[in-house]
gemmi code that builds the backbone of each chain (N, CA, C; Angstrom):
import gemmi

chains = {
    "A": [
        ("UNK", (36.214, 15.210, -38.396), (35.138, 14.243, -38.174), (35.543, 13.243, -37.089)),
        ("UNK", (36.775, 12.755, -37.229), (37.258, 11.787, -36.262), (37.321, 12.431, -34.876)),
        ("UNK", (37.791, 13.718, -34.834), (37.889, 14.433, -33.559), (36.522, 14.607, -32.941)),
        ("UNK", (35.534, 14.901, -33.790), (34.184, 15.133, -33.291), (33.623, 13.850, -32.687)),
        ("UNK", (33.882, 12.740, -33.359), (33.378, 11.444, -32.881), (34.016, 11.090, -31.541)),
        ("UNK", (35.332, 11.282, -31.461), (36.015, 10.932, -30.203), (35.542, 11.851, -29.078)),
        ("UNK", (35.275, 13.123, -29.419), (34.782, 14.067, -28.413), (33.405, 13.627, -27.908)),
        ("UNK", (32.589, 13.194, -28.838), (31.243, 12.725, -28.496), (31.303, 11.501, -27.591)),
        ("UNK", (32.177, 10.571, -27.953), (32.313, 9.351, -27.147), (32.810, 9.676, -25.741)),
        ("UNK", (33.754, 10.619, -25.683), (34.290, 11.026, -24.379), (33.165, 11.632, -23.525)),
        ("UNK", (32.374, 12.463, -24.156), (31.259, 13.113, -23.451), (30.263, 12.072, -22.950)),
        ("UNK", (29.945, 11.112, -23.793), (29.002, 10.052, -23.409), (29.517, 9.275, -22.205)),
        ("UNK", (30.804, 8.976, -22.242), (31.420, 8.208, -21.146), (31.319, 8.981, -19.827)),
        ("UNK", (31.668, 10.274, -19.903), (31.638, 11.088, -18.681), (30.210, 11.219, -18.166)),
        ("UNK", (29.276, 11.433, -19.077), (27.871, 11.573, -18.661), (27.347, 10.283, -18.046)),
        ("UNK", (27.784, 9.163, -18.573), (27.376, 7.871, -18.035), (27.883, 7.713, -16.608)),
        ("UNK", (29.132, 8.123, -16.394), (29.720, 8.044, -15.048), (28.954, 8.950, -14.078)),
        ("UNK", (28.658, 10.170, -14.540), (27.936, 11.128, -13.677), (26.557, 10.575, -13.331)),
        ("UNK", (25.876, 10.012, -14.316), (24.544, 9.456, -14.084), (24.605, 8.299, -13.107)),
        ("UNK", (25.593, 7.420, -13.276), (25.731, 6.266, -12.374), (25.982, 6.735, -10.947)),
        ("UNK", (26.803, 7.754, -10.787), (27.104, 8.290, -9.455), (25.841, 8.873, -8.810)),
        ("UNK", (25.090, 9.635, -9.580), (23.880, 10.257, -9.023), (22.832, 9.203, -8.680)),
        ("UNK", (22.725, 8.153, -9.521), (21.768, 7.067, -9.218), (22.166, 6.372, -7.920)),
        ("UNK", (23.464, 6.129, -7.734), (23.939, 5.467, -6.514), (23.582, 6.288, -5.280)),
        ("UNK", (23.787, 7.613, -5.371), (23.478, 8.480, -4.218), (21.969, 8.506, -3.966)),
        ("UNK", (21.183, 8.646, -5.018), (19.722, 8.727, -4.860), (19.143, 7.424, -4.313)),
        ("UNK", (19.712, 6.301, -4.709), (19.227, 5.019, -4.187), (19.455, 4.932, -2.678)),
        ("UNK", (20.611, 5.438, -2.238), (20.876, 5.449, -0.788), (19.865, 6.325, -0.062)),
        ("UNK", (19.520, 7.462, -0.679), (18.535, 8.372, -0.065), (17.171, 7.692, 0.002)),
        ("UNK", (16.795, 6.991, -1.060), (15.516, 6.279, -1.057), (15.489, 5.205, 0.029)),
        ("UNK", (16.594, 4.482, 0.161), (16.676, 3.424, 1.177), (16.538, 4.017, 2.575)),
        ("UNK", (17.189, 5.156, 2.801), (17.116, 5.824, 4.110), (15.680, 6.289, 4.387)),
        ("UNK", (15.031, 6.833, 3.351), (13.647, 7.294, 3.500), (12.731, 6.127, 3.849)),
        ("UNK", (12.964, 4.984, 3.217), (12.150, 3.801, 3.491), (12.333, 3.341, 4.934)),
        ("UNK", (13.583, 3.402, 5.398), (13.896, 3.006, 6.776), (13.186, 3.916, 7.772)),
        ("UNK", (13.215, 5.229, 7.515), (12.563, 6.196, 8.416), (11.055, 5.964, 8.422)),
        ("UNK", (10.487, 5.704, 7.248), (9.049, 5.456, 7.150), (8.653, 4.213, 7.942)),
        ("UNK", (9.474, 3.166, 7.853), (9.187, 1.922, 8.587), (9.228, 2.172, 10.099)),
        ("UNK", (10.198, 2.956, 10.561), (10.298, 3.222, 12.014), (9.117, 4.075, 12.491)),
        ("UNK", (8.646, 4.998, 11.650), (7.474, 5.810, 12.010), (6.234, 4.929, 12.117)),
        ("UNK", (6.089, 3.991, 11.183), (4.944, 3.072, 11.219), (5.007, 2.190, 12.466)),
        ("UNK", (6.216, 1.740, 12.818), (6.394, 0.909, 14.024), (5.998, 1.688, 15.273)),
        ("UNK", (6.410, 2.954, 15.338), (6.076, 3.789, 16.498), (4.574, 3.985, 16.611)),
        ("UNK", (3.908, 4.230, 15.481), (2.450, 4.384, 15.484), (1.773, 3.113, 15.990)),
        ("UNK", (2.220, 1.960, 15.493), (1.637, 0.678, 15.928), (1.868, 0.469, 17.415)),
        ("UNK", (3.068, 0.807, 17.880), (3.395, 0.627, 19.306), (2.500, 1.493, 20.181)),
        ("UNK", (2.250, 2.732, 19.748), (1.398, 3.645, 20.526), (-0.021, 3.075, 20.621)),
        ("UNK", (-0.533, 2.595, 19.513), (-1.896, 2.034, 19.502), (-1.979, 0.795, 20.387)),
        ("UNK", (-0.979, -0.085, 20.297), (-0.949, -1.298, 21.118), (-0.942, -0.938, 22.605)),
        ("UNK", (-0.068, 0.012, 22.961), (0.050, 0.395, 24.373), (-1.251, 1.014, 24.877)),
        ("UNK", (-1.865, 1.849, 24.041), (-3.137, 2.463, 24.412), (-4.212, 1.407, 24.626)),
        ("UNK", (-4.312, 0.457, 23.686), (-5.306, -0.626, 23.807), (-5.082, -1.418, 25.087)),
        ("UNK", (-3.817, -1.748, 25.363), (-3.492, -2.518, 26.567), (-3.869, -1.733, 27.816)),
        ("UNK", (-3.586, -0.420, 27.813), (-3.918, 0.412, 28.976), (-5.422, 0.437, 29.217)),
        ("UNK", (-6.188, 0.577, 28.155), (-7.650, 0.635, 28.304), (-8.205, -0.716, 28.764)),
        ("UNK", (-7.650, -1.816, 28.277), (-8.112, -3.141, 28.718), (-7.794, -3.338, 30.196)),
        ("UNK", (-6.592, -2.942, 30.617), (-6.206, -3.092, 32.023), (-7.131, -2.273, 32.912)),
        ("UNK", (-7.456, -1.054, 32.477), (-8.324, -0.187, 33.283), (-9.742, -0.750, 33.336)),
        ("UNK", (-10.212, -1.293, 32.225), (-11.591, -1.794, 32.173), (-11.754, -3.095, 32.955)),
        ("UNK", (-10.708, -3.928, 32.960), (-10.798, -5.233, 33.623), (-10.118, -5.230, 34.985)),
        ("UNK", (-9.700, -4.035, 35.455), (-9.009, -3.891, 36.752), (-7.770, -4.777, 36.843)),
        ("UNK", (-6.990, -4.811, 35.768), (-5.687, -5.456, 35.815), (-5.603, -6.867, 35.266)),
        ("UNK", (-6.453, -7.213, 34.291), (-6.378, -8.552, 33.698), (-5.227, -8.558, 32.686)),
        ("UNK", (-4.084, -9.081, 33.129), (-2.885, -9.041, 32.301), (-3.031, -9.928, 31.067)),
        ("UNK", (-3.682, -11.061, 31.236), (-3.839, -11.996, 30.104), (-4.657, -11.361, 28.989)),
        ("UNK", (-5.700, -10.623, 29.382), (-6.540, -9.954, 28.382), (-5.738, -8.901, 27.633)),
        ("UNK", (-4.848, -8.217, 28.350), (-4.010, -7.200, 27.709), (-2.986, -7.845, 26.782)),
        ("UNK", (-2.403, -8.961, 27.224), (-1.408, -9.653, 26.401), (-2.030, -10.245, 25.146)),
        ("UNK", (-3.319, -10.579, 25.215), (-4.001, -11.175, 24.055), (-4.101, -10.196, 22.879)),
        ("UNK", (-3.898, -8.909, 23.166), (-4.000, -7.911, 22.107), (-2.748, -7.844, 21.240)),
        ("UNK", (-1.660, -8.413, 21.753), (-0.367, -8.237, 21.080), (-0.304, -9.028, 19.786)),
        ("UNK", (0.200, -8.350, 18.730), (0.400, -9.031, 17.451), (1.894, -9.118, 17.169)),
        ("UNK", (2.277, -10.245, 16.626), (3.671, -10.408, 16.221), (4.003, -9.358, 15.150)),
        ("UNK", (5.192, -8.771, 15.067), (6.415, -9.079, 15.834), (6.582, -8.275, 17.126)),
        ("UNK", (5.522, -7.572, 17.556), (5.640, -6.743, 18.749), (5.505, -7.595, 20.012)),
        ("UNK", (6.091, -7.070, 21.084), (6.039, -7.777, 22.369), (5.647, -6.780, 23.440)),
        ("UNK", (4.727, -7.205, 24.314), (4.237, -6.314, 25.368), (4.840, -6.747, 26.698)),
        ("UNK", (5.411, -5.785, 27.422), (5.966, -6.089, 28.749), (5.195, -5.252, 29.766)),
        ("UNK", (4.544, -5.951, 30.695), (3.743, -5.266, 31.719), (4.434, -5.410, 33.059)),
        ("UNK", (4.735, -4.276, 33.675), (5.445, -4.286, 34.951), (4.594, -3.577, 35.991)),
        ("UNK", (4.311, -4.282, 37.075), (3.517, -3.649, 38.125), (4.395, -2.662, 38.883)),
        ("UNK", (3.857, -1.469, 39.115), (4.607, -0.439, 39.817), (4.145, -0.361, 41.268)),
        ("UNK", (5.014, 0.041, 42.176), (4.575, 0.197, 43.579), (3.540, 1.301, 43.684)),
        ("UNK", (2.454, 1.034, 44.421), (1.369, 2.013, 44.502), (1.727, 3.129, 45.473)),
        ("UNK", (1.349, 4.347, 45.088), (1.633, 5.492, 45.941), (0.457, 5.777, 46.879)),
        ("UNK", (-0.688, 5.128, 46.612), (-1.855, 5.351, 47.467), (-2.626, 4.040, 47.587)),
        ("UNK", (-3.096, 3.680, 48.774), (-3.875, 2.427, 48.906), (-5.164, 2.532, 48.113)),
        ("UNK", (-5.477, 1.463, 47.378), (-6.681, 1.459, 46.554), (-6.386, 1.740, 45.097)),
        ("UNK", (-5.139, 2.086, 44.787), (-4.757, 2.401, 43.414), (-3.744, 1.382, 42.921)),
        ("UNK", (-3.963, 0.842, 41.732), (-2.995, -0.070, 41.131), (-2.344, 0.610, 39.922)),
        ("UNK", (-1.037, 0.445, 39.804), (-0.315, 1.081, 38.704), (0.481, 0.054, 37.928)),
        ("UNK", (0.595, 0.305, 36.615), (1.348, -0.627, 35.782), (2.084, 0.141, 34.681)),
        ("UNK", (3.277, -0.337, 34.349), (4.039, 0.237, 33.240), (3.885, -0.684, 32.034)),
        ("UNK", (3.470, -0.099, 30.914), (3.280, -0.874, 29.680), (4.399, -0.499, 28.715)),
        ("UNK", (5.148, -1.511, 28.276), (6.237, -1.248, 27.327), (6.045, -2.122, 26.102)),
        ("UNK", (6.215, -1.504, 24.925), (6.084, -2.237, 23.670), (7.474, -2.402, 23.069)),
        ("UNK", (7.818, -3.660, 22.785), (9.146, -3.966, 22.235), (9.020, -4.535, 20.827)),
        ("UNK", (9.992, -4.173, 19.987), (10.147, -4.814, 18.678), (11.559, -5.373, 18.644)),
        ("UNK", (11.642, -6.713, 18.623), (12.911, -7.422, 18.827), (13.434, -7.023, 20.205)),
        ("UNK", (14.523, -6.267, 20.302), (15.005, -5.885, 21.632), (14.919, -4.390, 21.867)),
        ("UNK", (14.205, -3.709, 20.968), (14.160, -2.250, 21.065), (12.834, -1.805, 21.669)),
        ("UNK", (12.931, -0.943, 22.703), (11.724, -0.409, 23.335), (11.184, 0.729, 22.480)),
        ("UNK", (10.010, 0.486, 21.862), (9.465, 1.492, 20.971), (8.706, 2.566, 21.749)),
        ("UNK", (7.924, 2.137, 22.732), (7.065, 3.081, 23.435), (6.721, 2.527, 24.800)),
        ("UNK", (6.582, 3.412, 25.780), (6.137, 2.964, 27.104), (5.241, 4.019, 27.727)),
        ("UNK", (4.282, 3.554, 28.522), (3.446, 4.491, 29.260), (3.009, 3.862, 30.574)),
        ("UNK", (2.738, 4.719, 31.533), (2.280, 4.282, 32.854), (0.789, 4.531, 32.968)),
        ("UNK", (0.085, 3.580, 33.528), (-1.347, 3.749, 33.727), (-1.749, 3.252, 35.106)),
        ("UNK", (-2.921, 3.664, 35.551), (-3.386, 3.252, 36.872), (-4.894, 3.130, 36.877)),
        ("UNK", (-5.404, 2.374, 37.848), (-6.864, 2.209, 37.962), (-7.201, 1.920, 39.413)),
        ("UNK", (-8.481, 2.139, 39.721), (-8.956, 1.877, 41.065), (-9.116, 0.369, 41.244)),
        ("UNK", (-8.884, -0.091, 42.468), (-9.115, -1.516, 42.750), (-10.585, -1.842, 42.587)),
        ("UNK", (-10.890, -3.047, 42.210), (-12.259, -3.432, 41.874), (-13.223, -3.217, 43.029)),
        ("UNK", (-12.738, -3.416, 44.283), (-13.653, -3.330, 45.438), (-14.162, -1.911, 45.620)),
        ("UNK", (-13.333, -0.921, 45.134), (-13.694, 0.472, 45.382), (-14.795, 0.936, 44.475)),
        ("UNK", (-14.970, 0.270, 43.307), (-15.948, 0.722, 42.286), (-17.391, 0.466, 42.690)),
    ],
    "B": [
        ("UNK", (25.420, 12.099, -61.718), (26.114, 12.640, -60.558), (26.119, 11.651, -59.439)),
        ("UNK", (27.276, 11.579, -58.796), (27.365, 10.650, -57.684), (26.632, 11.247, -56.500)),
        ("UNK", (25.900, 10.341, -55.824), (25.228, 10.787, -54.589), (26.252, 10.804, -53.468)),
        ("UNK", (26.345, 11.893, -52.801), (27.284, 11.958, -51.680), (26.563, 11.574, -50.397)),
        ("UNK", (27.128, 10.558, -49.734), (26.549, 10.194, -48.439), (27.196, 11.050, -47.365)),
        ("UNK", (26.393, 11.933, -46.841), (26.917, 12.751, -45.742), (26.453, 12.161, -44.396)),
        ("UNK", (27.377, 12.113, -43.490), (27.070, 11.574, -42.156), (27.019, 12.735, -41.175)),
        ("UNK", (25.862, 12.848, -40.512), (25.715, 13.895, -39.502), (25.781, 13.259, -38.119)),
        ("UNK", (26.810, 13.538, -37.377), (26.942, 12.970, -36.027), (25.988, 13.716, -35.095)),
        ("UNK", (25.560, 13.058, -34.049), (24.656, 13.724, -33.084), (25.322, 14.958, -32.500)),
        ("UNK", (24.503, 15.934, -32.170), (25.063, 17.186, -31.680), (25.770, 16.949, -30.343)),
        ("UNK", (26.929, 17.519, -30.206), (27.681, 17.404, -28.951), (26.936, 18.236, -27.904)),
        ("UNK", (26.721, 17.608, -26.754), (26.020, 18.313, -25.664), (24.616, 17.820, -25.454)),
        ("UNK", (24.067, 17.073, -26.397), (22.678, 16.615, -26.237), (22.592, 15.581, -25.118)),
        ("UNK", (23.580, 14.686, -25.056), (23.577, 13.680, -23.987), (23.762, 14.348, -22.630)),
        ("UNK", (24.589, 15.402, -22.596), (24.782, 16.132, -21.335), (23.466, 16.715, -20.857)),
        ("UNK", (22.722, 17.287, -21.776), (21.428, 17.877, -21.401), (20.487, 16.811, -20.850)),
        ("UNK", (20.460, 15.680, -21.515), (19.576, 14.592, -21.065), (19.960, 14.114, -19.670)),
        ("UNK", (21.283, 13.935, -19.491), (21.748, 13.432, -18.189), (21.472, 14.455, -17.093)),
        ("UNK", (21.693, 15.722, -17.390), (21.437, 16.773, -16.380), (19.967, 16.768, -16.002)),
        ("UNK", (19.088, 16.653, -17.008), (17.646, 16.614, -16.732), (17.288, 15.412, -15.863)),
        ("UNK", (17.871, 14.246, -16.225), (17.589, 13.035, -15.458), (18.076, 13.138, -14.028)),
        ("UNK", (19.277, 13.673, -13.852), (19.847, 13.799, -12.506), (19.019, 14.768, -11.666)),
        ("UNK", (18.575, 15.847, -12.293), (17.744, 16.833, -11.566), (16.446, 16.187, -11.084)),
        ("UNK", (15.797, 15.445, -11.981), (14.534, 14.778, -11.615), (14.751, 13.793, -10.471)),
        ("UNK", (15.806, 12.983, -10.584), (16.102, 12.001, -9.536), (16.352, 12.689, -8.203)),
        ("UNK", (17.132, 13.761, -8.242), (17.476, 14.461, -6.995), (16.231, 15.052, -6.338)),
        ("UNK", (15.397, 15.686, -7.152), (14.167, 16.290, -6.595), (13.275, 15.207, -5.995)),
        ("UNK", (13.140, 14.071, -6.689), (12.312, 12.968, -6.188), (12.850, 12.433, -4.874)),
        ("UNK", (14.177, 12.254, -4.815), (14.801, 11.735, -3.598), (14.602, 12.699, -2.429)),
        ("UNK", (14.803, 13.981, -2.671), (14.651, 14.982, -1.595), (13.205, 15.043, -1.111)),
        ("UNK", (12.264, 14.996, -2.035), (10.851, 15.051, -1.647), (10.457, 13.833, -0.824)),
        ("UNK", (10.919, 12.649, -1.225), (10.553, 11.442, -0.474), (11.195, 11.463, 0.905)),
        ("UNK", (12.415, 11.953, 1.002), (13.066, 12.044, 2.315), (12.337, 13.031, 3.211)),
        ("UNK", (11.948, 14.159, 2.661), (11.221, 15.182, 3.409), (9.880, 14.643, 3.922)),
        ("UNK", (9.194, 13.889, 3.057), (7.894, 13.318, 3.440), (8.050, 12.340, 4.606)),
        ("UNK", (9.039, 11.458, 4.500), (9.210, 10.467, 5.569), (9.668, 11.121, 6.869)),
        ("UNK", (10.475, 12.164, 6.784), (10.887, 12.870, 8.005), (9.681, 13.514, 8.678)),
        ("UNK", (8.777, 14.054, 7.872), (7.543, 14.647, 8.421), (6.673, 13.565, 9.073)),
        ("UNK", (6.592, 12.413, 8.435), (5.833, 11.283, 9.009), (6.412, 10.886, 10.364)),
        ("UNK", (7.727, 10.813, 10.429), (8.395, 10.429, 11.677), (8.100, 11.454, 12.783)),
        ("UNK", (8.139, 12.714, 12.398), (7.875, 13.790, 13.350), (6.440, 13.704, 13.869)),
        ("UNK", (5.501, 13.442, 12.965), (4.090, 13.292, 13.341), (3.915, 12.130, 14.314)),
        ("UNK", (4.590, 11.013, 14.029), (4.488, 9.831, 14.898), (5.025, 10.166, 16.295)),
        ("UNK", (6.115, 10.906, 16.352), (6.710, 11.263, 17.648), (5.803, 12.219, 18.428)),
        ("UNK", (5.185, 13.165, 17.729), (4.271, 14.108, 18.394), (3.055, 13.359, 18.930)),
        ("UNK", (2.546, 12.418, 18.132), (1.402, 11.623, 18.562), (1.749, 10.796, 19.798)),
        ("UNK", (2.916, 10.168, 19.789), (3.353, 9.352, 20.929), (3.489, 10.216, 22.182)),
        ("UNK", (4.056, 11.401, 22.003), (4.241, 12.308, 23.140), (2.901, 12.734, 23.719)),
        ("UNK", (1.941, 12.994, 22.815), (0.610, 13.436, 23.231), (-0.099, 12.334, 24.025)),
        ("UNK", (-0.023, 11.108, 23.535), (-0.652, 9.973, 24.226), (0.006, 9.754, 25.582)),
        ("UNK", (1.329, 9.811, 25.601), (2.066, 9.620, 26.853), (1.678, 10.694, 27.880)),
        ("UNK", (1.545, 11.943, 27.428), (1.178, 13.045, 28.325), (-0.222, 12.844, 28.882)),
        ("UNK", (-1.149, 12.378, 28.036), (-2.521, 12.157, 28.509), (-2.566, 11.095, 29.598)),
        ("UNK", (-1.859, 9.981, 29.364), (-1.887, 8.902, 30.349), (-1.163, 9.292, 31.642)),
        ("UNK", (-0.167, 10.153, 31.514), (0.519, 10.658, 32.709), (-0.455, 11.489, 33.546)),
        ("UNK", (-1.209, 12.362, 32.864), (-2.202, 13.189, 33.552), (-3.315, 12.329, 34.133)),
        ("UNK", (-3.716, 11.319, 33.382), (-4.777, 10.415, 33.856), (-4.331, 9.692, 35.125)),
        ("UNK", (-3.081, 9.248, 35.149), (-2.550, 8.556, 36.330), (-2.503, 9.505, 37.528)),
        ("UNK", (-2.077, 10.724, 37.276), (-2.036, 11.736, 38.339), (-3.434, 12.002, 38.883)),
        ("UNK", (-4.420, 12.080, 37.980), (-5.817, 12.295, 38.396), (-6.328, 11.106, 39.203)),
        ("UNK", (-5.938, 9.898, 38.803), (-6.331, 8.692, 39.547), (-5.751, 8.720, 40.966)),
        ("UNK", (-4.500, 9.177, 41.067), (-3.841, 9.247, 42.387), (-4.588, 10.215, 43.299)),
        ("UNK", (-4.947, 11.391, 42.750), (-5.665, 12.399, 43.538), (-7.036, 11.851, 43.929)),
        ("UNK", (-7.710, 11.167, 42.996), (-9.022, 10.577, 43.255), (-8.930, 9.575, 44.403)),
        ("UNK", (-7.893, 8.746, 44.370), (-7.718, 7.743, 45.427), (-7.483, 8.421, 46.774)),
        ("UNK", (-6.674, 9.471, 46.771), (-6.409, 10.193, 48.021), (-7.690, 10.838, 48.556)),
        ("UNK", (-8.522, 11.371, 47.676), (-9.807, 11.962, 48.100), (-10.706, 10.875, 48.674)),
        ("UNK", (-10.730, 9.715, 48.028), (-11.552, 8.605, 48.528), (-11.094, 8.149, 49.907)),
        ("UNK", (-9.775, 8.234, 50.151), (-9.232, 7.817, 51.441), (-9.387, 8.883, 52.516)),
        ("UNK", (-10.005, 10.026, 52.134), (-10.289, 11.067, 53.113), (-9.169, 12.071, 53.317)),
        ("UNK", (-8.168, 12.025, 52.454), (-7.067, 12.970, 52.581), (-7.474, 14.339, 52.055)),
        ("UNK", (-6.836, 15.376, 52.613), (-7.066, 16.733, 52.109), (-5.999, 17.027, 51.064)),
        ("UNK", (-6.456, 17.200, 49.836), (-5.518, 17.457, 48.745), (-5.607, 18.933, 48.350)),
        ("UNK", (-4.495, 19.639, 48.289), (-4.544, 21.090, 48.010), (-5.195, 21.434, 46.676)),
        ("UNK", (-5.003, 20.575, 45.660), (-5.526, 20.913, 44.319), (-7.039, 20.752, 44.222)),
        ("UNK", (-7.638, 20.045, 45.204), (-9.063, 19.707, 45.112), (-9.919, 20.791, 45.750)),
        ("UNK", (-11.003, 21.155, 45.039), (-11.952, 22.152, 45.540), (-13.269, 21.447, 45.818)),
        ("UNK", (-13.785, 21.647, 47.011), (-15.062, 21.010, 47.375), (-16.172, 22.045, 47.290)),
        ("UNK", (-17.170, 21.742, 46.457), (-18.307, 22.656, 46.313), (-19.570, 21.837, 46.110)),
        ("UNK", (-20.532, 22.007, 47.000), (-21.820, 21.297, 46.926), (-21.609, 19.789, 46.850)),
        ("UNK", (-20.833, 19.269, 47.774), (-20.546, 17.827, 47.887), (-19.799, 17.267, 46.679)),
        ("UNK", (-19.350, 18.125, 45.802), (-18.623, 17.660, 44.613), (-17.167, 18.111, 44.703)),
        ("UNK", (-16.289, 17.136, 44.508), (-14.850, 17.446, 44.525), (-14.393, 17.701, 43.093)),
        ("UNK", (-13.773, 18.868, 42.891), (-13.308, 19.204, 41.537), (-11.820, 19.504, 41.545)),
        ("UNK", (-11.143, 19.029, 40.503), (-9.729, 19.373, 40.348), (-9.313, 19.237, 38.895)),
        ("UNK", (-8.163, 19.858, 38.580), (-7.634, 19.839, 37.204), (-6.210, 19.323, 37.219)),
        ("UNK", (-5.889, 18.569, 36.181), (-4.514, 18.110, 36.008), (-4.048, 18.563, 34.626)),
        ("UNK", (-2.893, 19.174, 34.580), (-2.409, 19.692, 33.299), (-1.859, 18.556, 32.432)),
        ("UNK", (-2.276, 18.534, 31.167), (-1.762, 17.542, 30.218), (-0.635, 18.163, 29.396)),
        ("UNK", (-0.917, 19.356, 28.890), (0.096, 20.061, 28.106), (-0.190, 21.556, 28.262)),
        ("UNK", (0.486, 22.350, 27.456), (0.276, 23.798, 27.567), (-1.121, 24.202, 27.133)),
        ("UNK", (-1.759, 23.401, 26.325), (-3.080, 23.780, 25.799), (-4.194, 22.834, 26.237)),
        ("UNK", (-3.882, 21.826, 27.053), (-4.928, 20.876, 27.461), (-4.853, 20.590, 28.950)),
        ("UNK", (-6.035, 20.431, 29.549), (-6.090, 20.012, 30.951), (-7.130, 18.912, 31.095)),
        ("UNK", (-6.958, 18.098, 32.114), (-7.922, 17.042, 32.432), (-8.730, 17.528, 33.625)),
        ("UNK", (-10.010, 17.751, 33.412), (-10.872, 18.273, 34.475), (-11.696, 17.133, 35.051)),
        ("UNK", (-11.659, 17.035, 36.366), (-12.308, 15.917, 37.055), (-13.288, 16.458, 38.082)),
        ("UNK", (-14.442, 15.794, 38.164), (-15.429, 16.110, 39.201), (-15.974, 14.785, 39.720)),
        ("UNK", (-15.858, 14.581, 41.026), (-16.340, 13.331, 41.630), (-17.222, 13.670, 42.829)),
        ("UNK", (-18.108, 12.736, 43.156), (-19.074, 12.968, 44.230), (-19.263, 11.679, 45.004)),
        ("UNK", (-19.446, 11.828, 46.315), (-19.721, 10.681, 47.169), (-21.215, 10.656, 47.455)),
        ("UNK", (-21.899, 9.666, 46.889), (-23.345, 9.547, 47.090), (-23.619, 8.333, 47.973)),
        ("UNK", (-23.863, 8.631, 49.238), (-24.177, 7.580, 50.230), (-23.104, 6.491, 50.253)),
        ("UNK", (-21.863, 6.896, 50.335), (-20.764, 5.942, 50.437), (-20.304, 5.369, 49.108)),
        ("UNK", (-20.998, 5.728, 48.033), (-20.626, 5.209, 46.714), (-20.078, 6.377, 45.879)),
        ("UNK", (-18.861, 6.231, 45.407), (-18.218, 7.312, 44.651), (-18.648, 7.283, 43.189)),
        ("UNK", (-19.018, 8.471, 42.719), (-19.457, 8.587, 41.323), (-18.560, 9.618, 40.609)),
        ("UNK", (-18.121, 9.254, 39.419), (-17.320, 10.187, 38.619), (-18.281, 10.986, 37.745)),
        ("UNK", (-18.389, 12.272, 38.032), (-19.310, 13.116, 37.264), (-18.658, 13.635, 35.984)),
        ("UNK", (-17.341, 13.834, 36.086), (-16.643, 14.406, 34.935), (-15.203, 13.923, 34.911)),
        ("UNK", (-14.744, 13.488, 33.753), (-13.336, 13.094, 33.552), (-13.015, 13.483, 32.118)),
        ("UNK", (-12.830, 14.774, 31.934), (-12.852, 15.333, 30.581), (-11.573, 16.079, 30.226)),
        ("UNK", (-11.129, 15.875, 28.996), (-9.987, 16.629, 28.474), (-10.520, 17.922, 27.876)),
        ("UNK", (-10.025, 19.035, 28.401), (-10.492, 20.335, 27.931), (-9.325, 21.067, 27.277)),
        ("UNK", (-9.615, 21.595, 26.103), (-8.560, 22.321, 25.375), (-8.616, 23.805, 25.711)),
        ("UNK", (-7.449, 24.379, 25.922), (-7.355, 25.820, 26.158), (-6.428, 26.383, 25.087)),
        ("UNK", (-7.004, 26.776, 23.955), (-6.119, 27.269, 22.893), (-5.398, 28.539, 23.330)),
        ("UNK", (-4.184, 28.665, 22.832), (-3.395, 29.851, 23.181), (-4.046, 31.088, 22.587)),
        ("UNK", (-4.059, 32.143, 23.389), (-4.659, 33.385, 22.882), (-3.729, 34.003, 21.846)),
        ("UNK", (-4.289, 34.443, 20.706), (-3.413, 35.033, 19.687), (-2.826, 36.363, 20.172)),
        ("UNK", (-1.599, 36.569, 19.841), (-0.931, 37.797, 20.255), (-1.203, 38.865, 19.207)),
        ("UNK", (-2.180, 39.749, 19.532), (-2.525, 40.771, 18.558), (-1.944, 42.138, 18.933)),
        ("UNK", (-0.966, 42.106, 19.813), (-0.323, 43.386, 20.172), (0.769, 43.680, 19.158)),
        ("UNK", (0.949, 44.939, 18.905), (1.976, 45.344, 17.946), (2.888, 46.338, 18.658)),
        ("UNK", (4.124, 45.937, 18.887), (5.003, 46.883, 19.594), (5.319, 48.087, 18.711)),
        ("UNK", (4.848, 49.231, 19.157), (5.050, 50.458, 18.371), (5.846, 51.441, 19.216)),
        ("UNK", (6.740, 52.121, 18.593), (7.546, 53.106, 19.318), (6.652, 54.240, 19.794)),
        ("UNK", (6.748, 54.538, 21.103), (5.844, 55.523, 21.688), (6.400, 56.939, 21.622)),
        ("UNK", (7.573, 57.078, 21.158), (8.129, 58.423, 21.021), (9.013, 58.827, 22.187)),
        ("UNK", (9.083, 57.946, 23.186), (9.934, 58.307, 24.334), (11.239, 57.535, 24.226)),
        ("UNK", (12.256, 58.053, 24.854), (13.601, 57.438, 24.789), (13.650, 56.138, 25.595)),
    ],
}
model = gemmi.Model(1)
for chain_id, residues in chains.items():
    chain = gemmi.Chain(chain_id)
    for i, (resn, *xyz) in enumerate(residues, 1):
        res = gemmi.Residue()
        res.name, res.seqid = resn, gemmi.SeqId(i, " ")
        for name, pos in zip(("N", "CA", "C"), xyz):
            atom = gemmi.Atom()
            atom.name, atom.element = name, gemmi.Element(name[0])
            atom.pos, atom.b_iso = gemmi.Position(*pos), 0.0
            res.add_atom(atom)
        chain.add_residue(res)
    model.add_chain(chain)
structure = gemmi.Structure()
structure.add_model(model)
structure.setup_entities()
């Protein structure tokens, strides 16, 4: 009887250790999954922001203030004018930043207002 | 008669079974959630790539349009019935088709459309013809 009890206690102890180890590993996996999900959501938001900014720039023939007004914290929009390859065409690089990380960038262009 | 108090200890191995079941459930849940988020990340990257490709093609089309407006002869542009037509590739299955016209000195965009060209299914079956 005493042997059976001690065997049972030993088994319980080992099972408790195994369970604690597996919980620790699974929690790390959950944390990693949450991190990946957050970065995917950030990328989606950055793509939408950049697209909106590109369409505003094209519609207003380069109104940078109107494009910047679309930005929501914590994202940051960086607009860089690119050298034009053809007279009458304006080009701009739109970059979306979160803290110091560049999430997404795209180049867009539009006709100068006088040409329309 | 004296009543004998018998003590029945829990069966050895029952806690092991419970813990194994719990660990299995936790592991499956963790793997499924990781798989789901990896798929989400992949979808976000494909979407970003698709948007980037479209705007790249759009910029290229704008450049060609500007060159046509400036009177340059562009090899990709076809002139038919006073209408300039050209295509810019977006991806393997999509192209941006453009048609512009000069009406009395005023340029009009007749078409600026993304057209999908789905890949043709490969319905050929390589069969041995009997020759060496």
